[in-house]
N, C-alpha and C positions, 0 to 999 in steps of 0.2 A: 713977063711967059703968058701971054694969052692963052685962055683955055685949060689950063694944068691947076689941079686943086694944091693948096697951098697945105703941108702936112707938118703937125712937130715932130719931134723925134719920138714922143712918147707914144702919140698916135700910131706911128709907121708898128713899132713895137707890137703894140697891141692887135693890130690888124695881123700881123706875120705870124704871133700865137695865135690870135682866132684860126688862121689858116691850118698851120699844123694841129691842131690840138682837133681841128674840125676833120682829117683827110683819116679815117676810120683804119686806115693801113698802116697807119703809127702809132696806134690807140695800146695796141697788144703785138709786142714782137719780142722774138728771140734774139738773142745777141751773141758770140762769142766773142771775148778779149782777154787783154793781160790788167789785173790792176797795177796804178800807178798813184801817188800820188796820193795817196790813202791817210782820211783822215775822220776817228771816232770821237767826234766831239762830244765828251763827257755829260756837260751841261743840258743839250736836249735831247741827246741819244742818236742824231744823225748821224749818216754815213756820208761822206764826200770824196770823191774819187773821179780818177779819168779813168776811162777804157780804153786800150791801145791794142792795134795790130798793126804790124807793119811801120809804117810811116804817118797810120793816120792815128787819130784820136778824139774821143766825145766827152765830155764833163759827163759826170753822172750824180746821183743824189739821192738818198735813200733816206727817208724819214723814219721817226723812231719808231715809227708803229709796225712798221713792218722789219724794220733792223732786229728789232728784241726777238724775233722768230728764227733768225739765222744760230744755229748752234754753234759754229764754227768761228773762228775769228780771221776774217779778211787780212791781207798782207797785202805789200808790194809784189811783184812779178808772179802773183798766184793767179791761174789762168782759171778763167770761170764763164758760164754762161748764168745771163741774167734776163728777167723778163721786168719789158718795160716799156713805155709809150714815149715817145718825144713832144714834148715842150721848149718854150720858150723862156727865158730869163727876164722881163723888160726891161731890168734896170740895164743891163749890161748890153742886151741887146744880142745876146747870144745861149742860140737853144743848146739843151742837154738832156738827158734820159734823163727818168724819174721811176725810180725800179723798186719792182714790189715782191721780188724774188731773186733768190742768187741761189747758184749749185755749184761744187768746184768741180772742172770738166775732170773725167776719165775716174772719181773717187765720189762715194756719197759725202753727202756732208754730216751724217753722224759719226761714220767711220774716222771721219778728219777732224770733227770736234773733241772725239774719243782720244786720237793721238796727240791731237795737241792739249790736252788735258795731262795728256797723260807724262808729256814731258815737261809739261811748267812743275806740276806736282813732285816728280821724281827730282827735277832740278833743285827743288826747295827741301827735299829731305824727308819727304810726306812717308815713303814706302822704305827705306833705310831698314835694315836687318836690325840694327842695334837698337829700331825705337820696340821691336817687338817682346811679348811678354810670354813667359809660359803660364802654360794654363792649370788653374788648381787641380791637383791630382783626383781628389773626394771631393767634387762641389755639392753644399747642402743644397743650395737655391741654383736653380736657371733658366734665366730669362730667355723667352720667344717674342723676338717682334718680325710677325709675319701676317698673312691674312688669315683671321677664324675663318675662313670656308675654303680653304684650297686642300688638296692634298698634301702638301708638301707638312701643313700642319698636323694630318693625320698621322703620316708615317712617324715622324720625330716623335709622338708622343707616344705611341705604339715602341719602337725602339728604346725609348728612355726607361718607362716603366718596366721595360723588361729586363733590360740590363743593370740596370740600379735603382729598385724601388725606392731607398732612403731618398733621394733627389725630391725634391720639390721646386712646382714647373710653376713658372709665372709667366700669363700669355699679357701679350702689350699687342690686340689689335690694331692693325696698321692696313692703309693701303699698300700694293705692291706696284700699281701701276697706274700712268697716265699723270698730269700737271701737278697734281696735288699728293700724289704719290711721298717725293722727297722728304714735303715739312711732315706727313706723318710720321716718315719712320726717324726725319731727326726728332720727331717729338718723344716717340718711343724709347729712344735713348737719353734724352734729358730725363726722362722721368725716372727709367730705372738705375739713371747715374744720381740722380737730385737726392732719392731714397733710398740709396747703398741697397738695393731690393734682392741684389743677386749676387752671386761670387762669379759667373760666367755670363756671356749676353752671344744668342746666337739672333740672327740679323738674314734673311734672306726669302728668296719664295722660287716656286718651281721652273720650269725652262719654259721658252718662248724666243720670239724674234729681237732683234737688236732694239727694235722701237718698244716690243714690251718690256723688258730689260732696262731701259734707260733712265729709270730712275736712280738704279746703281751706279750711274755713271755721274748723276748729280754732283756737281763742286761744294755746294750746301754740306751733302749728306756725307762725303768722302773724307771732309772735313771731318764730320762730327763724328765719322766712326776711328780716324784718329786718333782726335781726343778723348775717347771715351776713359772713364779711370777706369772701367772693369775692364778686364780682357775679352773681346770680341771674337768670334768664328763669325766669315762670310761664307753663306750658303746661298749661290744664286744660281740657278737655272740647272743644268746637263753640265757633264764634264767636260765638254769642250765651249762653254760658256764663260767668258773669263770677263769681270766689270772691273773697274777702277775702284771698288769697295773691298774686292779681293785682295787688292794689294796693298791699302791702307790699315784691315784688320789684322789683328796677332796671327791668327790663321786660315787657311781658306780649305773651306772642304769641297770638294766639288759636286756635292748634291746636298739637301736637306739629310737626306739619311745619313751620308757618310757623317755628317756634322753632328748628330745625336751620336753617334759610335765615340767617334772621337771629344766629344765633351765628357763622359762619362764609362767608368771602368766596368768593366762586367762581372756581375755578380758571382757567377760560376768560377772565374778565375781568383775572385778574392777569397773564396771558400777555399777551393783547391789550393792556394797561397796559405791559408790560414793553417789546412791541414799538414800540409809540409813543414811550416814553423812547427806546431805540437811535435810533429815526429822527429825533428832537430831538436828540439830542446830538452823531448824525453829520452834522444839517444846521449846528448850532451850532459844529462844528468846522471844516464846510467852509467857513462865514462866517469864520470866524477866518484859515484859512490862505489864504482871497482878500484879505482885509482888508491882512494883511501883505506878500502878494504886490503888490498895488497898491500900497503907501509903498514896498516897494523900487523897483518900476519907476519912481514917482516922482522918489524919491533919484536914481536912474541917469541922469536927464536932467538931472542939475545939472552944471555945465561941469567942476568942479571934480574931482568921482567918474568923470567918462566912463574914464581914465587907470586905472583899477579896479574896469572893467568886467568884467574876468576875474575879479578874486578874488568879485566881489560874486555872479556866475554861480555859481561854487564853492559860494557860501554858500546862492544860492538853492534850486540844488539838493537843497543839504542839509537845508535846512528841508524838501524836498517830501518827502523820505526820511523824515524825524522825524514830519512828518502823517501819512504814510501808515503807519506803525510806530502809531502812537496809535492811528488807527482801526482797523487790524488787531486791537489786544489790545482795544480797545472792542468790538469786533464778539464778540470771543471770549470776551472774559468774561459777556456777554448769551447766548450760546449757550450755552456750561456750566452758567448757571444755570437757563436753562432745559430743558436734560437732566435737572439734579440733581431738578426740581419734576418732571418727568415720570416718572422711576424711581421716585421716591418713592411716586406716585401709584401704578403699577404694582404695588411690593413691599405697599404697605395693602392693595389691590385682592386680594392674594393670600392676604392674611392674614382677610379679612372670612369671618366663619363662614358668613355666608347663600352666600357662593360653594362653599363646602367641599359645604352640601349638594346644590349643584345639581348636584354632582361625584359625585352618590349615594354621599356620606356619611351617617349619619345619628346622632342622639345620643337613648339609653334613658335614661330614669328610671323613678322610681316612681311610684304613683299620688298621692303628695305632692310632686311637684316635685325628690324628691333623686335626682343624676344617679348612673348605674352605671356604675363602671370594673372591677368584677369583681364574677365570676360567684358568689363567696362573700358578697356583699351583698343577694345576695334568695334565696328560697326555692320550693319547688314549690307552684306552685298560687296564687302569688300576681299581681295586678295587675302591666302593665308598661305605658308609653307611649313608642313610638317616633316620631321627631317627624322628616322627611321635608322636603323643600325645599316641597312642593305640599301638605301635612298631615300629620296623624299617625294612629298605628294605635294602638287600644288592642287589648292582648292579654296572655292569662294563661300564666304558665309551666309549661307538662307535664314537662319532663325538666330536670336539669343535669348537662352532662357537664364536670367539673370536669378531665380529662384533656385533652380538644380544649381549652378555654381556655390550660392552660398550653402546650402547643404552637404556639399564633397567637403567644401572648408570647416564644416565642424567636426 
């Protein structure tokens, strides 16, 4: 065949590959189709599948670097929209799609991922009501896993210290948004459980979008909440926000403020109950004493005992004295208990860090949130944040005087 160039199969495939990949119109295309023959290669992390539409089909691959960013689990029969480039697999001489983004058609990827994981964990029994535990009625220590700079923490501190001053609060500051948030929240659960630091845990944050709250739908965190040996209240977002952590926790609170109210009893209600119990006990004692006195009066009416009236009068007087002593003792005990409760409440209120800010104190931090306790920890020109009771001041250090700092410490 004179004038014709003789090619090898490899050369032909390489040439066709260069033609396909050199066409700018095929470098970034959006394609709609239905997944079939899906394979999730567990060793490499790559996705292999066929994209079908009617009688037409094209093979596709999504390499691990892109596949790991797909939040939902692709399945056969699922309608998707992919973003891809067209290339050729030289070994087989067949063209294919190299996919670098995939979205479910008609439903957001996060919503689909949420529904898939919800169904998976539900089938495992992770959300069964039989696994839920009762909350302690009078917790001595309450653990809070949340951001130490959010409004949610401020609300929970105020409500718990007001409702139940004897409770000791243990804060584990954690990230509540972003890719590192799930591991930070898990670390808080593991720390409080490992040290048995509290009787009850509240985990949560304030409201936000589905993306903002997504850390609380992370499978690892949901399993950690379910595995906690300490009862957990999930308090994420607003009342309409529902995360998978809400299903795994022992109790779901619609907001962080509601979680604080559910976590501890109300001091005023406890005091009222103590007063009712005191009144009921006094009434019971009066009834017992009255019954005893009526009995002795009836005994005195008997002919055989009339001669012993003087002795019985003495015993009756003694019985009355004993009854009065018992009543005084019970009243004194309830009064002491009430006074101790009020005293502990006042002491805890004095320790409330927000009250210190109200008195004119402040807290100074670096821009990254690190607390500043010494002038040696900062440099001139560095930005700092001063936290006051009603807001924050952002400033820059112009001069550092070590000597003045030392005098202040003496």
